[in-house]
C-alpha positions in Angstrom: 15.6 53.8 -9.9 13.2 51.3 -11.4 16.2 49.2 -12.6 17.5 49.0 -9.0 14.0 48.1 -7.8 13.6 45.3 -10.4 17.1 43.9 -9.5 16.1 43.9 -5.8 12.8 42.3 -6.6 14.5 39.6 -8.6 17.0 38.9 -5.8 14.2 38.6 -3.2 12.2 36.2 -5.5 15.3 34.1 -6.2 16.1 33.8 -2.5 12.5 32.8 -1.7 12.6 30.1 -4.3 16.0 28.8 -2.9 14.6 28.8 0.6 11.5 26.9 -0.5 13.6 24.4 -2.3 15.8 23.8 0.7 12.6 23.4 2.9 11.1 20.9 0.4 14.3 18.9 0.3 14.5 18.9 4.1 10.9 17.7 4.3 11.5 14.9 1.9 14.5 13.8 3.9 12.8 13.9 7.3 12.5 10.3 8.3 9.2 8.8 9.3 9.2 7.5 12.9 5.9 5.7 13.0 5.8 2.1 11.7 2.5 0.2 11.5 2.8 -3.6 11.0 -0.1 -5.7 9.6 -0.2 -9.5 9.8 -1.6 -11.9 7.3 -3.9 -14.9 7.4 -3.4 -17.8 9.8 -1.4 -15.7 12.2 -1.7 -12.7 14.5 0.3 -9.6 15.3 2.5 -11.3 17.9 4.7 -12.8 15.1 6.0 -9.3 14.5 7.8 -9.2 17.8 11.3 -9.8 16.5 10.9 -6.9 14.0 9.2 -4.8 16.7 12.2 -5.3 19.1 14.7 -4.2 16.4 12.8 -1.1 15.3 11.9 0.1 18.8 15.6 -0.2 19.9 16.4 2.1 17.0 13.9 4.7 18.2 10.9 4.0 16.0 7.4 4.1 17.3 5.9 0.8 16.3 2.2 -0.2 16.3 0.8 -3.6 15.4 -2.6 -4.2 13.9 -4.7 -7.2 15.0 -6.8 -8.0 11.9 -10.1 -9.7 12.6 -9.7 -11.6 9.3 -13.4 -11.5 8.8 -13.4 -9.5 5.5 -11.1 -7.2 3.6 -13.2 -4.2 4.7 -13.0 -5.2 8.3 -9.2 -5.6 8.1 -8.8 -2.3 6.3 -10.9 -0.6 9.0 -8.8 -2.1 11.7 -5.7 -0.9 10.0 -7.0 2.6 9.4 -8.0 2.8 13.1 -4.3 2.3 14.1 -3.0 4.6 11.3 -5.3 7.4 12.4 -4.1 7.2 16.0 -0.5 7.9 14.9 1.1 11.3 15.5 2.5 12.0 12.1 3.3 10.0 9.0 3.5 6.3 8.8 5.4 3.5 7.1 2.7 0.8 6.5 4.0 -2.8 6.4 2.0 -5.9 5.4 2.8 -9.6 5.4 1.0 -12.0 3.0 -2.7 -11.2 3.1 -1.7 -8.1 5.0 -0.3 -6.9 1.6 -3.8 -6.8 0.2 -4.9 -4.9 3.3 -2.2 -2.2 3.1 -2.8 -1.8 -0.6 -6.3 -0.4 0.2 -5.6 1.1 3.7 -2.4 2.8 2.3 -4.4 5.5 0.6 -4.8 7.0 4.0 -3.0 10.4 3.8 -0.9 9.6 6.8 0.8 6.8 5.0 4.2 7.8 3.5 5.4 4.5 2.1 4.5 0.8 1.9 6.5 -2.4 2.6 5.2 -5.7 1.3 6.7 -8.7 3.1 6.2 -11.9 1.1 2.9 -10.3 0.4 0.0 -9.9 -2.1 0.0 -6.6 -4.0 -3.2 -6.6 -6.1 -4.3 -3.8 -8.4 -7.7 -2.0 -8.2 -10.4 -4.5 -9.0 -8.3 -7.6 -8.4 -8.8 -10.1 -5.6 -6.2 -11.9 -3.5 -7.6 -15.2 -4.9 -6.5 -14.2 -8.4 -2.9 -14.1 -7.3 -3.3 -17.3 -5.1 -4.2 -19.1 -8.4 -1.5 -17.4 -10.5 0.9 -20.3 -10.0 0.4 -24.0 -9.1 0.5 -24.5 -5.3 3.6 -26.0 -3.8 3.1 -29.6 -2.6 4.2 -28.6 0.9 1.3 -26.1 1.2 -2.5 -26.2 1.3 -5.6 -24.7 2.8 -8.7 -26.4 4.3 -12.1 -26.0 2.8 -14.3 -23.4 4.6 -15.8 -24.8 7.7 -19.5 -24.4 8.8 -18.7 -20.8 9.7 -16.8 -20.0 6.5 -13.4 -20.0 8.1 -10.3 -21.4 6.3 -7.1 -22.7 8.0 -3.7 -23.5 6.7 -3.5 -27.3 6.4 -2.4 -28.4 9.9 -0.4 -31.4 8.5 1.5 -29.1 6.1 2.0 -26.1 8.3 5.7 -26.5 9.1 6.9 -27.3 5.6 4.5 -25.0 3.8 4.4 -22.0 6.1 7.3 -21.9 8.5 10.0 -24.3 7.3 12.9 -22.3 8.6 11.6 -22.1 12.2 12.1 -24.8 14.8 9.5 -27.5 14.9 8.6 -26.3 18.4 7.9 -22.8 17.3 6.1 -23.9 14.2 4.0 -26.3 16.2 2.8 -23.5 18.5 2.0 -21.2 15.5 0.1 -24.1 14.0 -1.9 -24.7 17.2 -2.7 -21.0 17.6 -3.7 -20.3 13.9 -6.1 -17.5 13.3 -8.4 -18.6 10.5 -9.6 -16.2 7.8 -13.1 -16.1 6.4 -12.5 -17.7 3.0 -14.7 -15.2 1.1 -12.1 -12.5 2.0 -9.9 -13.8 -0.8 -12.7 -13.1 -3.3 -13.1 -9.5 -2.4 -11.7 -7.0 -5.0 -9.5 -4.2 -3.9 -11.1 -0.8 -4.3 -7.9 1.3 -4.1 -4.2 0.7 -4.9 -2.0 2.9 -2.8 1.2 1.6 -4.4 0.3 3.5 -7.6 1.0 6.8 -5.8 3.3 6.0 -2.9 6.9 4.6 -2.6 6.7 0.9 -2.3 9.2 -1.8 -1.3 8.7 -5.6 -1.8 10.4 -8.4 0.0 10.6 -11.7 -1.9 11.0 -14.7 0.4 12.9 -17.0 -2.0 12.0 -20.2 -0.2 8.4 -19.4 0.2 6.0 -22.3 -0.3 2.8 -20.5 0.8 3.0 -17.8 -1.9 5.1 -18.5 -4.9 8.2 -16.3 -5.0 7.7 -15.8 -8.8 4.2 -14.4 -8.1 5.7 -12.1 -5.5 8.2 -10.8 -8.0 5.5 -10.4 -10.7 3.3 -8.2 -8.5 6.2 -6.1 -7.2 7.7 -5.5 -10.7 4.3 -4.4 -12.0 4.1 -1.9 -9.2 7.6 -0.7 -9.8 8.4 -1.5 -6.2 12.0 -1.6 -4.9 12.6 -5.3 -4.5 14.7 -7.2 -1.9 15.2 -10.9 -2.0 15.8 -12.8 1.3 16.4 -16.5 1.6 13.6 -17.5 3.9 10.2 -19.2 4.2 6.9 -17.4 4.2 7.4 -16.2 7.7 10.6 -14.3 6.7 9.7 -11.5 9.2 10.2 -14.1 12.0 13.2 -16.0 10.7 15.0 -13.0 9.2 13.9 -10.0 11.3 17.1 -8.0 10.8 16.8 -8.2 7.0 13.2 -7.2 7.1 13.7 -4.4 9.6 16.5 -3.0 7.3 14.0 -2.7 4.4 11.5 -1.0 6.7 14.1 1.5 7.9 15.0 2.2 4.3 11.3 2.9 3.6 11.1 5.2 6.6 13.8 7.3 5.1 12.4 7.4 1.6 9.8 10.1 2.3 
């Protein structure tokens, strides 16, 4: 009798483990539907519109952070405010300086995966400035000195060639005129957390980038063991090549 009981007990336990395994696999394959997009310095969230249009047409719920660009802490807080408002898990996407922001904000438990778009990807204790200085600046690019209020702009004379060379002159001119400056000291603030150490990460290298050296992008992404995609585009790859960028985001949404 005990032999029959033990056999039955083993069968029940085996079945329970199998069901649990199936449930875990299903949970891992359940795609994330919330996408949060984070802009970088010298721009605002409106630049994400081409990517937003593609993702929303495919059924994703997309939210866009408007960073104050006054400090790393302020931008992380603004990003967490948007993340916390989501119903469910999130793919967190950052461009340029926005990569530094998502590195810290990405520790939020709602964040399932990270996508770096021609972005900084510092480690704990590192500043963005460290990686700005990691390679000689391209002659096409440059920043202004901080003004009386501490704000830094992308050099207006170099904006088209250095920031948005693959956009039309008209589109680039408007972006240049509507620049959102960043408080220069933000680049000196060290990151306190590095979400990419524990969460799936994807890195897009803009191979024609003049604002952030593509070799620097690769170095950061490789160190983080991120899944790397190379796209022939300028620093604003998310505007000039939105389909390619959206494809990586969709891949990240299915990775959890």
